[in-house]
Backbone as JSON, one array per atom type, in Angstrom:
{
  "sequence": "XXXXXXXXXXXXXXXXXXXXXXXXXXXXXXXXXXXXXXXXXXXXXXXXXXXXXXXXXXXXXXXXXXXXXXXXXXXXXXXXXXXXXXXXXXXXXXXXXXXXXXXXXXXXXXXXXXXXXXXXXXXXXXXXXXXXXXXXXXXXXXXXXXXXXXXXXXXXXXXXXXXXXXXXXXXXXXXXXXXXXXXXXXXXXXXXXXXXXXXXXXXXXXXXXXXXXX",
  "N": [[9.43, -13.75, 11.68], [9.71, -10.89, 10.52], [8.1, -9.51, 8.7], [5.92, -11.75, 8.5], [2.73, -12.77, 6.83], [2.72, -10.65, 5.28], [3.17, -11.04, 2.68], [0.72, -12.68, 1.38], [-1.16, -10.75, 1.55], [-0.07, -8.54, -0.09], [-0.37, -10.12, -2.42], [-3.08, -10.16, -3.09], [-4.48, -8.66, -5.02], [-3.49, -7.05, -8.1], [-2.93, -3.79, -7.14], [-2.81, -1.94, -4.89], [-4.99, -0.07, -3.17], [-4.68, 3.33, -2.07], [-5.82, 5.49, 0.24], [-7.65, 8.2, 1.2], [-9.3, 9.12, 3.65], [-11.75, 11.31, 4.73], [-13.99, 11.39, 6.56], [-15.45, 9.39, 9.03], [-18.05, 8.13, 8.11], [-18.06, 7.69, 5.56], [-16.07, 6.01, 4.9], [-16.49, 3.29, 5.5], [-18.72, 2.44, 3.24], [-16.87, 3.03, 1.0], [-14.94, 1.39, 1.44], [-16.56, -0.9, 1.1], [-17.29, -0.48, -1.97], [-14.61, -0.85, -2.85], [-13.64, -3.36, -2.27], [-15.67, -4.68, -3.48], [-14.95, -4.6, -6.04], [-12.75, -5.86, -6.09], [-10.79, -5.19, -4.95], [-9.08, -5.63, -2.05], [-7.15, -5.54, 0.01], [-6.73, -2.56, 1.66], [-5.04, 0.8, 1.91], [-5.42, 2.79, 4.29], [-4.68, 6.3, 4.82], [-2.47, 7.78, 7.26], [-3.65, 10.34, 7.25], [-5.75, 12.41, 7.89], [-7.54, 13.45, 10.73], [-9.77, 11.53, 10.8], [-8.6, 9.04, 10.36], [-7.67, 6.93, 11.86], [-10.25, 6.15, 13.33], [-11.95, 5.62, 11.08], [-10.31, 3.11, 10.1], [-10.83, 1.81, 12.09], [-13.53, 1.21, 11.76], [-13.56, 0.05, 9.29], [-12.41, -2.33, 9.51], [-13.98, -3.49, 11.68], [-16.68, -3.8, 10.28], [-16.67, -4.42, 7.42], [-16.88, -6.96, 5.44], [-14.28, -9.34, 4.25], [-12.88, -7.18, 3.17], [-9.13, -6.21, 4.0], [-7.76, -4.29, 5.82], [-5.41, -1.63, 6.16], [-2.49, 0.8, 7.24], [-1.2, 3.81, 6.14], [1.43, 6.18, 5.59], [2.65, 6.34, 7.84], [4.33, 7.57, 10.48], [5.64, 7.59, 13.06], [6.43, 6.05, 15.98], [4.43, 5.4, 18.0], [2.35, 5.73, 16.07], [2.56, 3.0, 15.12], [1.54, 1.51, 16.99], [-0.48, 2.5, 17.48], [-2.12, 1.9, 15.52], [-2.07, -0.72, 15.28], [-3.9, -1.32, 17.24], [-6.21, -0.58, 16.58], [-7.13, -2.51, 14.66], [-5.55, -2.61, 12.23], [-3.89, -4.76, 9.42], [-1.56, -4.33, 8.05], [1.24, -2.06, 7.98], [2.29, 1.03, 6.5], [5.06, 3.03, 5.38], [6.65, 6.22, 4.46], [9.54, 6.08, 4.53], [12.3, 5.04, 5.74], [13.6, 5.17, 9.29], [15.98, 4.54, 11.45], [14.61, 4.33, 14.04], [12.0, 4.43, 13.69], [12.12, 1.71, 12.36], [12.73, -0.03, 14.52], [10.74, 0.06, 15.82], [8.43, -0.96, 14.08], [9.05, -3.58, 14.18], [8.38, -4.02, 16.63], [5.92, -3.8, 17.09], [3.74, -5.87, 16.2], [2.39, -5.88, 13.7], [2.42, -6.25, 10.2], [5.1, -4.42, 8.57], [5.58, -2.39, 6.1], [7.81, -0.66, 4.71], [9.25, 2.3, 3.13], [11.43, 2.78, 0.65], [13.74, 4.79, -0.93], [16.72, 4.38, -2.49], [19.19, 2.47, -3.15], [20.75, 2.05, -0.93], [19.29, 2.66, 1.24], [17.5, 0.16, 0.65], [19.36, -1.95, 0.97], [19.6, -1.61, 3.69], [17.17, -2.55, 4.66], [17.23, -5.12, 3.99], [19.5, -6.1, 5.58], [17.79, -6.52, 7.74], [16.59, -8.44, 7.37], [14.42, -7.81, 5.84], [11.73, -8.86, 3.3], [10.12, -7.13, 1.37], [9.41, -4.2, 0.15], [8.19, -0.94, -0.02], [8.32, 1.19, -2.67], [8.97, 4.69, -3.14], [8.97, 8.15, -3.65], [7.43, 6.47, -6.65], [7.36, 7.51, -9.66], [8.69, 10.15, -9.33], [11.3, 9.06, -8.4], [12.95, 7.67, -10.12], [11.78, 5.68, -11.37], [10.42, 2.82, -13.63], [12.61, 2.2, -14.98], [14.77, 2.68, -12.42], [13.74, 0.66, -10.67], [14.1, -1.73, -12.32], [16.96, -1.5, -12.57], [17.46, -2.47, -9.96], [17.09, -5.15, -9.67], [18.71, -7.45, -10.43], [21.36, -6.9, -8.49], [20.38, -6.81, -6.06], [18.02, -9.3, -5.63], [16.8, -10.19, -3.28], [14.88, -8.51, -2.66], [11.46, -7.54, -3.02], [9.21, -5.02, -4.17], [6.47, -2.74, -3.79], [5.72, -0.38, -5.76], [4.95, 2.95, -5.37], [3.43, 6.31, -5.92], [2.51, 8.56, -8.1], [2.01, 6.76, -9.87], [-0.09, 5.37, -12.65], [-2.98, 4.22, -14.13], [-2.29, 3.58, -17.02], [0.65, 3.25, -16.35], [0.94, 1.68, -14.58], [1.28, -1.52, -15.41], [3.57, -1.38, -16.62], [5.12, -1.42, -14.24], [4.47, -3.53, -13.28], [5.15, -5.68, -14.77], [8.0, -5.88, -13.66], [10.35, -7.87, -12.6], [11.05, -7.77, -9.76], [8.91, -6.64, -8.55], [5.68, -6.91, -6.56], [3.39, -5.55, -6.39], [1.27, -2.87, -7.11], [0.75, 0.35, -6.03], [-1.64, 2.66, -5.39], [-3.9, 5.77, -6.23], [-5.5, 6.32, -7.96], [-8.4, 4.98, -8.17], [-10.16, 5.8, -6.35], [-11.43, 8.49, -6.49], [-11.63, 11.96, -5.42], [-14.12, 13.42, -6.26], [-15.97, 11.43, -6.62], [-16.45, 9.97, -4.2], [-17.27, 12.26, -2.85], [-19.4, 12.42, -4.03], [-20.92, 10.31, -3.37], [-20.65, 8.24, -4.89], [-20.19, 5.05, -5.34], [-20.57, 2.98, -7.05], [-19.37, 4.07, -9.21], [-16.65, 4.0, -8.39], [-16.35, 1.35, -7.65], [-16.29, 0.11, -10.39], [-13.88, 1.39, -11.21], [-12.46, 0.54, -9.66], [-12.7, -2.53, -10.33], [-11.47, -2.83, -12.53], [-9.24, -1.69, -12.07], [-8.11, -4.0, -10.54], [-8.19, -6.09, -12.89], [-5.69, -5.11, -13.85], [-3.07, -6.37, -15.93], [0.53, -7.47, -16.48], [3.4, -5.75, -17.87], [5.53, -5.96, -20.18], [6.74, -4.28, -22.14], [8.82, -1.39, -22.33]],
  "CA": [[9.83, -12.96, 10.72], [9.21, -9.32, 10.82], [7.09, -9.18, 7.54], [4.9, -12.57, 8.36], [1.73, -12.49, 6.69], [2.35, -9.61, 4.1], [2.8, -11.59, 1.12], [-0.59, -12.7, 0.93], [-1.93, -9.73, 1.43], [0.27, -7.65, -1.18], [-0.74, -10.53, -3.58], [-4.51, -10.18, -3.16], [-4.74, -8.06, -5.97], [-2.13, -6.22, -8.26], [-3.17, -2.68, -6.93], [-3.49, -1.55, -3.34], [-5.61, 1.46, -3.17], [-3.98, 3.96, -1.25], [-7.31, 6.32, 0.36], [-7.19, 9.37, 2.28], [-10.52, 9.5, 4.12], [-12.07, 12.43, 5.33], [-14.96, 11.11, 7.67], [-16.12, 7.56, 9.18], [-19.16, 8.1, 7.36], [-17.52, 7.59, 4.06], [-14.97, 4.76, 5.04], [-17.28, 2.0, 5.11], [-19.25, 2.3, 1.85], [-15.66, 3.3, 0.19], [-14.08, 0.12, 1.34], [-17.46, -1.97, 0.23], [-16.75, -0.54, -3.12], [-13.23, -1.33, -3.61], [-13.89, -4.86, -1.86], [-16.6, -5.61, -4.48], [-13.97, -4.36, -7.15], [-11.93, -7.11, -6.11], [-9.35, -4.55, -4.01], [-9.31, -6.29, -0.62], [-6.13, -4.52, 0.58], [-6.97, -1.46, 1.65], [-4.36, 1.51, 2.86], [-5.95, 4.03, 4.96], [-3.54, 6.79, 5.01], [-3.05, 8.78, 8.31], [-3.18, 12.15, 7.01], [-6.76, 12.99, 8.23], [-7.92, 12.98, 11.88], [-10.64, 10.29, 11.04], [-7.87, 8.12, 9.93], [-8.02, 5.69, 12.96], [-11.63, 5.6, 13.42], [-12.34, 4.98, 9.69], [-10.03, 2.13, 10.1], [-11.85, 0.64, 12.94], [-14.92, 0.72, 11.36], [-13.4, -0.86, 8.08], [-12.16, -3.69, 10.25], [-15.28, -4.15, 11.86], [-17.58, -3.55, 9.72], [-16.6, -4.82, 6.07], [-16.35, -8.26, 5.14], [-13.39, -9.25, 3.19], [-11.33, -5.94, 3.52], [-7.6, -6.46, 4.86], [-7.35, -3.13, 6.03], [-3.83, -1.52, 6.75], [-2.36, 2.01, 7.47], [-0.34, 4.39, 5.31], [1.98, 7.43, 6.12], [3.38, 5.81, 9.2], [5.85, 8.45, 10.6], [6.14, 7.51, 14.3], [6.41, 4.62, 16.79], [3.12, 5.52, 18.52], [1.49, 5.47, 15.05], [2.57, 1.97, 14.83], [0.94, 1.0, 18.33], [-2.3, 2.77, 17.53], [-2.52, 1.5, 13.91], [-2.15, -2.53, 15.84], [-5.0, -1.64, 18.23], [-7.14, -0.15, 15.46], [-7.28, -3.46, 13.72], [-4.79, -2.8, 11.0], [-3.2, -5.72, 8.99], [-0.23, -3.94, 7.64], [1.36, -0.66, 8.31], [3.01, 1.64, 5.06], [5.76, 3.98, 5.77], [7.06, 6.59, 3.4], [10.74, 5.98, 3.96], [12.97, 4.47, 7.26], [14.57, 5.6, 10.18], [16.25, 3.2, 12.74], [13.74, 4.34, 15.48], [10.69, 3.38, 12.98], [12.07, 0.05, 11.91], [12.53, -0.99, 15.52], [9.09, 0.14, 16.36], [7.86, -1.65, 13.48], [9.34, -5.05, 14.81], [7.76, -4.45, 18.18], [3.89, -3.49, 16.66], [2.91, -6.95, 15.93], [1.58, -5.96, 12.5], [3.37, -6.48, 9.4], [5.23, -3.29, 8.08], [5.97, -2.17, 4.43], [8.66, 0.66, 4.7], [9.54, 2.8, 1.98], [12.95, 3.19, 0.12], [14.3, 5.64, -2.63], [17.95, 4.15, -2.52], [19.98, 1.11, -3.04], [21.61, 1.6, 0.26], [17.74, 2.37, 1.93], [17.09, -1.43, 0.43], [20.19, -2.75, 1.74], [19.35, -1.55, 5.07], [16.29, -3.42, 4.68], [17.59, -6.77, 3.64], [20.1, -6.06, 6.39], [17.17, -6.63, 8.79], [15.46, -9.35, 7.29], [12.82, -7.67, 5.27], [12.02, -9.57, 2.05], [9.38, -6.48, 0.59], [9.61, -2.85, 0.64], [7.48, 0.22, -0.89], [9.19, 2.09, -3.39], [8.31, 6.0, -2.94], [7.85, 8.26, -4.72], [8.05, 5.82, -7.42], [7.96, 8.17, -10.6], [10.02, 10.59, -8.88], [12.6, 8.49, -7.93], [13.37, 7.02, -11.07], [10.35, 4.64, -11.65], [10.82, 1.42, -13.87], [14.17, 1.92, -14.87], [15.47, 2.73, -11.53], [13.64, -0.49, -10.26], [14.74, -2.96, -13.15], [18.09, -1.87, -12.37], [17.97, -3.46, -8.65], [16.45, -6.39, -9.59], [19.84, -8.2, -10.26], [22.01, -6.76, -7.9], [19.41, -6.92, -4.94], [17.18, -10.17, -5.55], [15.99, -10.66, -2.08], [13.54, -7.32, -2.02], [10.36, -7.07, -3.8], [8.55, -3.8, -3.95], [5.34, -2.3, -3.87], [5.97, 1.1, -5.91], [3.63, 3.89, -4.88], [3.63, 7.72, -6.04], [2.8, 8.98, -9.23], [1.55, 5.69, -10.78], [-1.64, 5.39, -13.56], [-3.58, 2.9, -14.92], [-0.99, 3.33, -18.06], [1.73, 3.0, -15.85], [0.87, 0.32, -13.5], [1.69, -2.61, -16.07], [5.01, -1.4, -16.8], [5.73, -1.72, -13.04], [3.77, -5.01, -12.42], [6.09, -6.59, -15.7], [9.14, -6.03, -13.64], [10.5, -9.43, -12.08], [10.95, -7.4, -8.5], [7.54, -5.72, -8.22], [4.9, -7.54, -6.25], [1.86, -5.03, -6.78], [1.45, -1.18, -6.96], [-0.05, 1.34, -4.87], [-2.11, 4.02, -6.41], [-5.2, 6.19, -5.8], [-6.7, 6.95, -8.98], [-9.57, 4.39, -8.4], [-10.72, 6.75, -5.13], [-11.68, 10.06, -6.9], [-12.16, 12.7, -4.74], [-15.47, 13.99, -6.64], [-16.98, 10.47, -6.82], [-16.43, 9.96, -2.9], [-18.24, 13.24, -2.36], [-21.03, 12.21, -4.44], [-21.26, 9.03, -3.1], [-20.64, 7.4, -6.3], [-19.63, 4.1, -5.03], [-20.66, 2.1, -8.18], [-18.2, 4.16, -10.04], [-15.22, 3.47, -7.57], [-16.44, -0.03, -7.76], [-16.07, 0.15, -11.74], [-12.6, 1.69, -11.39], [-11.39, -0.96, -8.84], [-12.55, -3.7, -11.07], [-10.53, -2.24, -14.07], [-7.46, -1.65, -11.38], [-7.82, -5.55, -10.14], [-8.08, -6.63, -13.77], [-4.46, -4.89, -14.85], [-1.84, -7.19, -16.43], [1.96, -7.19, -16.39], [3.34, -5.5, -19.27], [7.13, -6.32, -20.63], [7.26, -3.25, -22.81], [9.36, -0.44, -21.61]],
  "C": [[8.92, -11.63, 10.85], [7.95, -8.98, 9.73], [6.06, -10.88, 7.31], [3.75, -12.12, 8.3], [1.49, -11.24, 5.51], [1.99, -9.89, 2.81], [1.7, -11.72, 0.4], [-1.25, -11.77, 0.76], [-1.59, -8.79, -0.04], [0.04, -8.67, -2.64], [-2.2, -10.94, -3.96], [-5.06, -9.24, -4.67], [-3.31, -7.36, -6.57], [-1.75, -4.64, -8.29], [-3.7, -2.47, -5.49], [-3.78, -0.29, -3.59], [-5.11, 2.12, -1.88], [-5.13, 5.54, -0.96], [-6.66, 7.41, 1.75], [-8.96, 9.35, 2.66], [-11.0, 10.58, 5.14], [-13.25, 12.48, 6.61], [-15.35, 9.6, 7.8], [-17.2, 7.56, 8.46], [-18.89, 7.56, 5.92], [-16.84, 6.39, 3.73], [-15.52, 3.63, 4.73], [-17.69, 1.55, 3.75], [-17.95, 2.17, 0.82], [-15.19, 2.11, 0.09], [-14.89, -0.86, 0.77], [-16.81, -1.82, -1.06], [-15.61, -1.15, -3.37], [-13.39, -3.15, -3.53], [-14.68, -5.33, -2.75], [-16.22, -5.5, -5.7], [-12.9, -5.37, -7.25], [-10.17, -6.36, -5.48], [-9.64, -4.89, -2.52], [-8.42, -5.9, 0.25], [-6.21, -3.03, 0.58], [-5.99, -0.28, 2.38], [-4.73, 2.65, 2.91], [-4.8, 4.87, 5.51], [-3.83, 7.66, 6.49], [-2.48, 10.01, 8.37], [-4.2, 12.91, 7.46], [-6.91, 12.75, 9.92], [-8.87, 12.23, 12.18], [-9.8, 9.28, 10.63], [-8.3, 6.52, 10.76], [-9.16, 5.73, 13.07], [-12.17, 4.99, 12.27], [-11.55, 3.59, 9.57], [-10.38, 0.98, 11.01], [-12.94, 0.07, 12.23], [-14.58, -0.29, 10.25], [-13.25, -2.28, 8.78], [-13.41, -4.33, 10.93], [-16.31, -4.39, 11.06], [-17.65, -4.31, 7.71], [-15.92, -5.85, 5.53], [-15.74, -8.4, 3.95], [-12.32, -8.27, 3.2], [-10.28, -6.51, 4.47], [-7.41, -4.92, 5.0], [-5.55, -2.54, 6.72], [-3.97, 0.2, 6.89], [-1.33, 2.76, 6.39], [0.07, 5.74, 6.04], [2.3, 7.29, 7.86], [4.64, 6.54, 9.42], [6.46, 8.11, 12.19], [5.83, 6.0, 14.83], [5.05, 4.58, 17.5], [2.18, 5.14, 17.32], [1.41, 3.83, 15.07], [1.66, 0.97, 15.63], [-0.3, 1.19, 17.96], [-3.11, 1.98, 16.22], [-3.07, -0.05, 14.42], [-3.59, -2.3, 16.48], [-6.0, -1.09, 17.56], [-7.94, -1.2, 14.93], [-6.37, -3.53, 12.1], [-4.04, -4.03, 10.84], [-1.7, -5.52, 8.56], [-0.25, -2.54, 7.73], [2.56, -0.07, 6.71], [3.73, 2.63, 5.8], [6.32, 4.61, 4.29], [8.72, 6.66, 3.14], [11.26, 5.21, 5.25], [13.67, 5.22, 7.83], [15.14, 4.15, 11.26], [15.38, 3.36, 14.0], [12.48, 3.95, 14.44], [11.08, 2.06, 12.89], [12.11, -0.76, 13.39], [11.26, -0.7, 16.27], [8.14, -0.94, 15.46], [8.08, -3.2, 13.96], [8.81, -5.14, 15.95], [6.35, -4.51, 18.36], [3.3, -4.44, 16.96], [1.91, -6.78, 14.77], [2.71, -5.81, 11.46], [3.89, -5.24, 8.48], [5.81, -3.15, 6.46], [6.69, -0.92, 4.42], [8.93, 0.92, 3.52], [10.84, 2.84, 1.74], [12.88, 3.93, -1.11], [15.68, 5.27, -2.71], [18.13, 2.91, -2.55], [20.41, 1.11, -1.71], [20.45, 2.05, 1.39], [17.5, 0.52, 2.12], [17.83, -2.24, 1.25], [20.04, -2.81, 3.33], [18.29, -2.53, 5.39], [16.43, -4.71, 4.89], [18.34, -7.03, 5.01], [19.34, -6.8, 7.64], [16.12, -7.64, 8.55], [14.1, -8.87, 6.3], [13.06, -8.77, 3.6], [10.5, -8.3, 0.79], [9.37, -4.7, 1.31], [8.63, -1.9, -0.31], [8.44, 1.23, -1.42], [8.4, 3.38, -3.55], [9.43, 7.06, -3.0], [8.31, 7.71, -5.86], [8.31, 6.73, -8.7], [9.23, 9.05, -10.27], [11.36, 10.44, -8.73], [13.05, 7.43, -8.57], [12.85, 5.96, -11.72], [10.91, 3.35, -12.23], [12.02, 1.43, -14.25], [15.04, 2.08, -13.83], [15.3, 1.19, -10.64], [14.3, -1.55, -10.68], [16.26, -2.78, -12.71], [18.38, -2.58, -10.6], [17.96, -5.03, -8.39], [17.76, -7.63, -9.68], [21.07, -8.14, -8.98], [21.11, -7.05, -6.28], [18.03, -7.88, -5.16], [16.4, -10.45, -4.28], [15.05, -9.63, -1.73], [12.73, -7.5, -3.28], [9.88, -5.93, -3.44], [7.25, -3.75, -4.65], [5.64, -0.78, -4.5], [4.63, 2.01, -5.73], [4.38, 5.42, -5.32], [3.76, 7.89, -7.74], [2.32, 7.82, -10.44], [0.19, 5.9, -11.3], [-1.73, 4.22, -13.97], [-2.68, 2.48, -16.22], [0.05, 3.12, -17.46], [2.09, 1.82, -14.99], [1.56, -1.03, -14.34], [2.75, -2.62, -16.44], [5.61, -1.86, -15.38], [5.48, -3.26, -12.8], [4.93, -5.91, -13.71], [7.32, -6.84, -15.03], [9.05, -7.18, -12.81], [10.41, -8.78, -10.21], [9.96, -6.64, -7.99], [6.2, -6.9, -8.0], [3.34, -6.98, -6.72], [2.55, -3.65, -6.6], [0.59, -0.78, -6.12], [-0.31, 2.39, -5.6], [-3.5, 4.44, -5.56], [-6.26, 6.48, -6.73], [-7.98, 6.29, -9.18], [-10.51, 5.07, -7.13], [-10.74, 8.13, -5.31], [-12.31, 10.81, -6.0], [-13.95, 13.17, -4.95], [-16.62, 12.47, -6.32], [-16.98, 9.69, -5.0], [-17.24, 10.95, -2.46], [-19.47, 13.12, -2.94], [-21.83, 11.06, -4.09], [-21.55, 7.94, -4.13], [-20.05, 6.1, -5.98], [-19.69, 3.21, -5.9], [-19.49, 2.81, -8.94], [-16.54, 3.91, -9.38], [-15.32, 1.83, -7.55], [-15.74, -0.5, -9.16], [-14.32, 0.35, -11.74], [-11.72, 0.6, -10.47], [-11.43, -2.13, -9.5], [-11.35, -3.56, -12.19], [-8.95, -2.59, -13.01], [-7.1, -3.31, -11.24], [-7.71, -6.33, -11.36], [-6.47, -6.51, -14.66], [-3.77, -6.41, -14.8], [-0.29, -6.84, -16.24], [2.23, -6.61, -17.61], [5.1, -5.44, -19.58], [7.87, -5.02, -21.37], [7.93, -1.83, -21.93], [10.19, -0.72, -20.35]]
}
């Protein structure tokens, strides 16, 4: 199965933190703070030169962390992420070439979709889970709710514009397994080395409950 092992990762907590790491030095204490707060699955985005080295450090040094990569755009990045110790890989969208590479990379992919047609493309390839991105800009809770009945085969991790106030509404949908967000990893707290603040934010995120309202 293409996504073997992904479901337990997505069920570790209601939120997967989406992290931009500027230096390897900050990666390990940041990941430890998130894990201490209850967020073990951590998406380290490939948006900085430090990302892969940060991934290696987290995989090697942070007990309890389940590191993954985000913003995967090329087949080479799938291979590099797998070699660096990633357990899952998130991409903002899908292309045939990228999906082919995901099936060969040896780590669980979570590709992004924003339309029903893209969702059907993943279903045809045997996918059970997808990222919905950019969640708020692409239709938000009403859009995902409308997909639940015609496309029950697919569950989503919506990411993009989600806040602590919005997250419970997404989590209340039958086709949402978790959400992705970055509100608990504020740049100011990272710059100040205020890991306790990040742990508190992570703990609040880990405690979020689904809401059926709206």
